[in-house]
MARDRENMI-188201 format. One record per residue: x, y, z of N, C-alpha, C in turn; residue number from 1. Coordinates in Angstrom, 2 decimals, always signed. Example, Ala and Ser with C-alpha at 12.3 -4.5 7.8 and 13.67 -1.06 7.14 Angstrom:
! residues 2
- +13.19	-5.69	+7.80	+12.30	-4.50	+7.80	+13.20	-3.30	+7.80	1
- +12.85	-2.25	+7.08	+13.67	-1.06	+7.14	+12.90	+0.03	+7.87	2
This chain:
! residues 168
- -63.22	-11.48	-7.67	-63.27	-10.12	-8.18	-64.68	-9.58	-8.01	1
- -64.77	-8.34	-7.54	-66.06	-7.69	-7.41	-66.47	-7.02	-8.71	2
- -67.76	-6.95	-8.92	-68.32	-6.28	-10.09	-69.31	-5.24	-9.60	3
- -69.19	-4.03	-10.14	-70.13	-2.96	-9.83	-71.05	-2.79	-11.04	4
- -72.35	-2.82	-10.78	-73.34	-2.55	-11.81	-74.25	-1.48	-11.23	5
- -74.20	-0.28	-11.81	-75.02	+0.80	-11.25	-75.56	+1.71	-12.34	6
- -76.66	+2.36	-11.99	-77.23	+3.40	-12.84	-77.26	+4.68	-12.02	7
- -77.08	+5.81	-12.70	-76.96	+7.10	-12.02	-77.92	+8.11	-12.66	8
- -78.54	+8.95	-11.80	-79.54	+9.91	-12.23	-79.33	+11.26	-11.56	9
- -79.64	+12.32	-12.28	-79.78	+13.62	-11.63	-81.03	+13.56	-10.77	10
- -81.09	+14.37	-9.74	-82.25	+14.40	-8.85	-83.02	+15.68	-9.13	11
- -84.33	+15.53	-9.40	-85.13	+16.69	-9.83	-85.73	+17.50	-8.69	12
- -85.94	+16.88	-7.52	-86.53	+17.62	-6.40	-86.19	+16.93	-5.09	13
- -86.71	+17.47	-3.98	-86.40	+16.95	-2.64	-87.32	+15.82	-2.18	14
- -88.11	+15.24	-3.07	-89.04	+14.17	-2.68	-88.36	+12.99	-2.03	15
- -87.10	+12.76	-2.33	-86.36	+11.63	-1.76	-86.18	+11.76	-0.25	16
- -86.21	+12.99	+0.25	-85.94	+13.23	+1.68	-86.95	+12.54	+2.60	17
- -88.15	+12.31	+2.12	-89.21	+11.70	+2.95	-88.78	+10.32	+3.47	18
- -88.09	+9.55	+2.64	-87.71	+8.19	+3.01	-86.21	+8.04	+3.29	19
- -85.48	+9.14	+3.34	-84.02	+9.07	+3.47	-83.56	+8.86	+4.91	20
- -82.41	+8.22	+5.05	-81.78	+8.14	+6.36	-81.11	+9.48	+6.67	21
- -80.41	+9.57	+7.80	-79.81	+10.84	+8.22	-78.58	+11.22	+7.39	22
- -78.02	+10.27	+6.69	-76.88	+10.53	+5.82	-75.56	+10.38	+6.55	23
- -74.52	+10.22	+5.76	-73.17	+10.09	+6.30	-72.23	+10.96	+5.46	24
- -71.33	+11.65	+6.15	-70.36	+12.51	+5.48	-69.35	+11.66	+4.73	25
- -68.98	+12.13	+3.56	-68.04	+11.40	+2.70	-67.03	+12.38	+2.13	26
- -65.76	+11.99	+2.22	-64.67	+12.73	+1.55	-63.90	+11.71	+0.75	27
- -63.67	+12.02	-0.53	-62.94	+11.08	-1.35	-62.05	+11.80	-2.35	28
- -60.94	+11.15	-2.65	-59.99	+11.69	-3.60	-59.46	+10.58	-4.48	29
- -58.75	+10.97	-5.52	-58.30	+10.02	-6.53	-56.79	+10.05	-6.66	30
- -56.17	+8.90	-6.39	-54.73	+8.76	-6.52	-54.36	+8.54	-7.97	31
- -55.27	+7.95	-8.73	-55.09	+7.75	-10.17	-56.46	+7.64	-10.81	32
- -56.61	+8.23	-11.98	-57.85	+8.07	-12.73	-57.54	+8.25	-14.21	33
- -58.11	+7.40	-15.00	-57.88	+7.45	-16.44	-58.71	+6.41	-17.12	34
- -58.30	+6.06	-18.33	-59.07	+5.09	-19.11	-58.93	+3.67	-18.58	35
- -57.84	+3.39	-17.90	-57.63	+2.06	-17.35	-58.32	+1.90	-16.01	36
- -57.58	+2.11	-14.95	-58.11	+1.95	-13.60	-58.22	+3.30	-12.90	37
- -59.15	+3.35	-11.97	-59.30	+4.49	-11.08	-59.00	+4.01	-9.67	38
- -58.15	+4.74	-8.95	-57.81	+4.37	-7.58	-58.31	+5.49	-6.67	39
- -59.27	+5.13	-5.82	-59.93	+6.11	-4.96	-59.66	+5.81	-3.50	40
- -59.52	+6.86	-2.70	-59.47	+6.73	-1.25	-60.69	+7.48	-0.72	41
- -61.38	+6.89	+0.26	-62.63	+7.47	+0.74	-62.75	+7.31	+2.24	42
- -63.20	+8.38	+2.88	-63.59	+8.31	+4.29	-65.10	+8.50	+4.33	43
- -65.79	+7.49	+4.83	-67.26	+7.52	+4.98	-67.56	+7.43	+6.46	44
- -67.95	+8.56	+7.05	-68.21	+8.55	+8.48	-66.95	+8.22	+9.24	45
- -66.96	+7.10	+9.96	-65.81	+6.68	+10.77	-65.03	+5.54	+10.14	46
- -65.31	+5.25	+8.86	-64.63	+4.18	+8.15	-63.90	+4.74	+6.93	47
- -62.89	+3.99	+6.47	-62.13	+4.42	+5.30	-61.87	+3.22	+4.39	48
- -61.76	+3.52	+3.09	-61.61	+2.47	+2.09	-60.68	+2.91	+0.97	49
- -59.97	+1.95	+0.42	-59.22	+2.12	-0.80	-59.95	+1.29	-1.85	50
- -60.29	+1.92	-2.98	-61.07	+1.25	-4.02	-60.38	+1.38	-5.36	51
- -60.33	+0.27	-6.08	-59.80	+0.25	-7.43	-60.94	-0.17	-8.34	52
- -61.21	+0.68	-9.36	-62.27	+0.37	-10.32	-61.65	+0.28	-11.70	53
- -62.03	-0.75	-12.43	-61.59	-0.91	-13.80	-62.56	-0.24	-14.75	54
- -62.24	-0.27	-16.04	-63.13	+0.35	-17.02	-64.40	-0.48	-17.22	55
- -65.42	+0.16	-17.74	-66.67	-0.52	-18.07	-66.38	-1.60	-19.10	56
- -67.11	-2.68	-19.00	-66.94	-3.79	-19.94	-67.90	-3.65	-21.12	57
- -68.30	-2.43	-21.44	-69.17	-2.19	-22.58	-70.62	-1.95	-22.20	58
- -70.96	-2.21	-20.97	-72.32	-1.98	-20.50	-72.27	-1.20	-19.21	59
- -73.07	-1.64	-18.24	-73.13	-0.97	-16.94	-72.11	-1.53	-15.95	60
- -71.56	-2.71	-16.24	-70.70	-3.41	-15.28	-69.24	-3.00	-15.43	61
- -68.55	-2.99	-14.28	-67.11	-2.79	-14.30	-66.51	-3.45	-13.06	62
- -65.26	-3.90	-13.15	-64.63	-4.52	-11.98	-64.41	-3.50	-10.87	63
- -64.61	-3.96	-9.64	-64.42	-3.09	-8.48	-63.83	-3.90	-7.34	64
- -62.77	-3.36	-6.75	-62.12	-3.98	-5.59	-62.08	-2.92	-4.50	65
- -62.60	-3.26	-3.31	-62.64	-2.28	-2.22	-62.10	-2.92	-0.94	66
- -61.22	-2.16	-0.26	-60.55	-2.67	+0.93	-60.62	-1.65	+2.06	67
- -60.99	-2.08	+3.26	-60.95	-1.16	+4.40	-59.51	-0.81	+4.75	68
- -59.28	+0.45	+5.11	-57.96	+0.90	+5.53	-58.13	+1.78	+6.78	69
- -57.07	+1.98	+7.55	-57.18	+2.86	+8.72	-57.53	+4.29	+8.29	70
- -58.38	+4.95	+9.08	-58.80	+6.31	+8.77	-57.59	+7.25	+8.69	71
- -56.62	+7.08	+9.57	-55.43	+7.94	+9.54	-54.68	+7.79	+8.22	72
- -54.59	+6.56	+7.70	-53.96	+6.33	+6.40	-54.77	+7.00	+5.30	73
- -56.08	+6.87	+5.37	-56.94	+7.49	+4.36	-56.77	+9.00	+4.35	74
- -56.69	+9.61	+5.52	-56.49	+11.06	+5.59	-55.17	+11.47	+4.96	75
- -54.11	+10.70	+5.25	-52.81	+11.00	+4.66	-52.85	+10.84	+3.14	76
- -53.56	+9.83	+2.65	-53.70	+9.64	+1.20	-54.53	+10.75	+0.57	77
- -55.59	+11.19	+1.26	-56.39	+12.30	+0.74	-55.54	+13.56	+0.60	78
- -54.60	+13.76	+1.52	-53.71	+14.91	+1.44	-52.85	+14.87	+0.18	79
- -52.58	+13.67	-0.34	-51.81	+13.51	-1.57	-52.63	+13.76	-2.83	80
- -53.95	+13.70	-2.68	-54.84	+13.76	-3.84	-55.02	+15.15	-4.43	81
- -54.84	+16.17	-3.63	-55.13	+17.52	-4.14	-56.60	+17.81	-4.01	82
- -57.35	+17.65	-5.09	-58.79	+17.93	-5.07	-59.55	+16.78	-4.43	83
- -60.41	+17.12	-3.48	-61.20	+16.13	-2.76	-62.68	+16.43	-2.98	84
- -63.45	+15.39	-3.24	-64.90	+15.52	-3.40	-65.54	+15.32	-2.03	85
- -66.39	+16.29	-1.65	-67.11	+16.21	-0.38	-68.59	+16.10	-0.67	86
- -69.25	+15.23	+0.11	-70.69	+15.04	-0.07	-71.27	+14.37	+1.16	87
- -72.58	+14.41	+1.24	-73.30	+13.63	+2.24	-74.11	+12.60	+1.47	88
- -73.93	+11.35	+1.84	-74.64	+10.26	+1.17	-75.82	+9.81	+2.02	89
- -76.98	+9.82	+1.41	-78.21	+9.36	+2.05	-78.69	+8.08	+1.36	90
- -79.20	+7.16	+2.14	-79.78	+5.93	+1.58	-81.30	+6.06	+1.62	91
- -81.92	+5.64	+0.51	-83.37	+5.74	+0.34	-83.87	+4.42	-0.23	92
- -84.81	+3.79	+0.45	-85.41	+2.57	-0.07	-86.55	+2.94	-1.01	93
- -86.52	+2.33	-2.21	-87.59	+2.56	-3.18	-87.65	+1.37	-4.14	94
- -88.83	+0.87	-4.35	-89.03	-0.20	-5.32	-88.22	-1.45	-5.03	95
- -87.97	-1.74	-3.76	-87.22	-2.92	-3.38	-85.71	-2.78	-3.51	96
- -85.25	-1.57	-3.83	-83.81	-1.33	-3.98	-83.37	-0.19	-3.06	97
- -82.09	-0.19	-2.73	-81.52	+0.90	-1.95	-80.87	+1.90	-2.90	98
- -81.40	+3.11	-2.90	-80.84	+4.20	-3.70	-79.90	+4.99	-2.80	99
- -78.82	+5.50	-3.38	-77.90	+6.37	-2.66	-77.99	+7.75	-3.30	100
- -78.39	+8.73	-2.49	-78.52	+10.10	-2.96	-77.36	+10.89	-2.38	101
- -76.56	+11.49	-3.26	-75.39	+12.25	-2.86	-75.66	+13.74	-2.99	102
- -75.59	+14.44	-1.85	-75.68	+15.90	-1.82	-74.24	+16.41	-1.77	103
- -73.79	+16.99	-2.85	-72.40	+17.42	-2.93	-72.20	+18.73	-2.19	104
- -70.98	+18.93	-1.70	-70.61	+20.12	-0.93	-69.35	+20.70	-1.55	105
- -68.82	+21.76	-0.91	-67.59	+22.38	-1.38	-67.76	+22.90	-2.80	106
- -66.78	+22.64	-3.65	-66.81	+23.12	-5.03	-67.85	+22.42	-5.90	107
- -68.51	+21.40	-5.38	-69.57	+20.71	-6.13	-70.95	+20.98	-5.55	108
- -71.06	+21.99	-4.67	-72.35	+22.34	-4.08	-73.36	+22.64	-5.18	109
- -74.57	+22.13	-4.98	-75.64	+22.34	-5.95	-75.93	+21.10	-6.78	110
- -74.98	+20.18	-6.81	-75.17	+18.94	-7.56	-75.76	+17.89	-6.63	111
- -76.82	+17.23	-7.10	-77.44	+16.14	-6.35	-77.62	+14.98	-7.32	112
- -77.01	+13.85	-7.00	-77.08	+12.66	-7.84	-77.62	+11.48	-7.05	113
- -78.33	+10.60	-7.73	-78.80	+9.36	-7.12	-78.28	+8.20	-7.95	114
- -77.86	+7.16	-7.26	-77.43	+5.96	-7.97	-78.03	+4.74	-7.30	115
- -78.17	+3.71	-8.09	-78.71	+2.46	-7.59	-77.85	+1.33	-8.13	116
- -77.41	+0.45	-7.22	-76.60	-0.70	-7.62	-77.53	-1.86	-7.92	117
- -77.17	-2.60	-8.97	-78.02	-3.68	-9.47	-77.29	-5.02	-9.39	118
- -78.07	-6.08	-9.44	-77.53	-7.45	-9.46	-77.14	-7.86	-10.88	119
- -77.84	-7.30	-11.88	-77.59	-7.64	-13.28	-77.88	-6.42	-14.14	120
- -77.22	-6.33	-15.28	-77.40	-5.17	-16.15	-78.83	-5.02	-16.64	121
- -79.52	-6.13	-16.86	-80.89	-6.08	-17.39	-81.95	-5.98	-16.29	122
- -81.53	-5.84	-15.04	-82.48	-5.77	-13.93	-83.43	-4.58	-14.10	123
- -84.72	-4.84	-13.91	-85.73	-3.78	-14.00	-85.60	-2.86	-12.78	124
- -85.78	-1.57	-13.01	-85.68	-0.58	-11.95	-86.92	+0.31	-12.00	125
- -87.61	+0.38	-10.87	-88.74	+1.29	-10.74	-88.19	+2.65	-10.34	126
- -88.28	+3.62	-11.24	-87.71	+4.93	-10.96	-88.60	+5.71	-10.01	127
- -88.01	+6.32	-8.99	-88.78	+7.18	-8.10	-89.15	+8.48	-8.83	128
- -90.20	+9.14	-8.37	-90.65	+10.39	-8.99	-89.58	+11.46	-8.95	129
- -88.71	+11.43	-7.96	-87.69	+12.46	-7.81	-86.47	+12.22	-8.69	130
- -86.42	+11.08	-9.38	-85.29	+10.80	-10.26	-85.47	+11.59	-11.56	131
- -84.42	+12.32	-11.92	-84.44	+13.10	-13.15	-83.77	+12.33	-14.28	132
- -83.15	+13.06	-15.20	-82.51	+12.41	-16.35	-81.42	+11.43	-15.94	133
- -81.33	+10.33	-16.66	-80.27	+9.36	-16.39	-78.96	+9.88	-16.95	134
- -77.89	+9.75	-16.14	-76.56	+10.19	-16.54	-75.54	+9.06	-16.45	135
- -76.03	+7.83	-16.40	-75.15	+6.67	-16.38	-74.22	+6.74	-17.59	136
- -72.94	+6.58	-17.35	-71.98	+6.58	-18.45	-71.52	+7.95	-18.89	137
- -72.14	+9.01	-18.37	-71.71	+10.37	-18.70	-70.56	+10.73	-17.76	138
- -69.35	+10.79	-18.29	-68.16	+10.97	-17.46	-68.20	+12.24	-16.62	139
- -68.97	+13.23	-17.02	-69.05	+14.47	-16.25	-69.58	+14.23	-14.84	140
- -70.32	+13.16	-14.66	-70.92	+12.88	-13.35	-70.15	+11.82	-12.56	141
- -69.01	+11.39	-13.07	-68.14	+10.51	-12.29	-67.47	+11.38	-11.22	142
- -67.35	+10.86	-10.03	-66.71	+11.61	-8.96	-65.26	+11.96	-9.30	143
- -64.57	+11.08	-10.03	-63.19	+11.37	-10.43	-63.15	+12.61	-11.32	144
- -64.13	+12.77	-12.19	-64.22	+13.95	-13.06	-64.52	+15.19	-12.21	145
- -65.46	+15.04	-11.27	-65.85	+16.17	-10.41	-64.68	+16.66	-9.55	146
- -63.76	+15.77	-9.22	-62.59	+16.17	-8.44	-61.71	+17.10	-9.26	147
- -61.62	+16.87	-10.56	-60.78	+17.70	-11.44	-61.53	+18.86	-12.07	148
- -62.85	+18.70	-12.24	-63.69	+19.71	-12.90	-64.92	+19.97	-12.03	149
- -64.76	+20.70	-10.94	-65.86	+20.87	-9.99	-67.09	+21.55	-10.61	150
- -68.22	+21.18	-10.09	-69.52	+21.65	-10.56	-69.62	+23.18	-10.54	151
- -68.95	+23.82	-9.59	-68.99	+25.28	-9.48	-68.48	+25.95	-10.76	152
- -67.65	+25.24	-11.55	-67.10	+25.80	-12.77	-67.96	+25.51	-14.01	153
- -69.04	+24.74	-13.82	-69.90	+24.38	-14.94	-70.83	+25.54	-15.26	154
- -71.32	+25.55	-16.48	-72.35	+26.49	-16.89	-73.65	+25.74	-17.08	155
- -74.54	+26.30	-17.83	-75.81	+25.65	-18.16	-75.87	+25.41	-19.66	156
- -76.68	+24.49	-20.06	-76.82	+24.18	-21.48	-77.39	+25.38	-22.23	157
- -77.05	+25.50	-23.50	-77.61	+26.60	-24.30	-79.14	+26.59	-24.23	158
- -79.73	+27.77	-24.23	-81.19	+27.89	-24.15	-81.70	+27.93	-22.74	159
- -80.80	+27.93	-21.75	-81.22	+28.06	-20.36	-81.70	+26.77	-19.72	160
- -81.45	+25.62	-20.35	-81.87	+24.35	-19.77	-81.29	+24.21	-18.36	161
- -82.01	+23.53	-17.49	-81.51	+23.32	-16.13	-80.60	+22.11	-16.04	162
- -80.40	+21.41	-17.16	-79.47	+20.29	-17.14	-78.05	+20.84	-17.05	163
- -77.28	+20.43	-16.04	-75.91	+20.93	-15.92	-75.10	+20.62	-17.17	164
- -74.28	+21.55	-17.53	-73.45	+21.42	-18.72	-72.09	+22.05	-18.44	165
- -70.99	+21.34	-18.67	-69.69	+21.94	-18.34	-69.35	+23.08	-19.28	166
- -68.71	+24.09	-18.72	-68.21	+25.20	-19.54	-67.01	+24.70	-20.34	167
- -66.85	+25.20	-21.53	-65.71	+24.82	-22.37	-64.62	+25.85	-22.27	168
């Protein structure tokens, strides 16, 4: 069984671009999402995957199973999903770790998130200067949530804060 341990951050500026790769286009949709398991289909560049993620085990870790599938099958499954999340994923090396910076497109344009996968929950992480507030565990920033509640429909926090806040 695979385990995913990751932390997620809003991105405060474009400083990450200096060390970023060219990026890869990503389209993903959710066949099922809820408190139990999430079933995702994703096309990343010229590859496609079916991923099943379980709930968090109380910390940063959660079970994750990922399987390569034919791109044509992935496209057909995405057609069943309805709402699809589109983004470009860039990899950035910082502090001995690979960060993934997602520039969202479509109905989530304007949202930029960075995540870093860890070997252990207590692993120390050197935050890059461009990393903003941590949003690990905030369901609003899960891609499954963004598929159902796109960023374009969000408002801003009371008082004009630049921290994204969903409209009620």
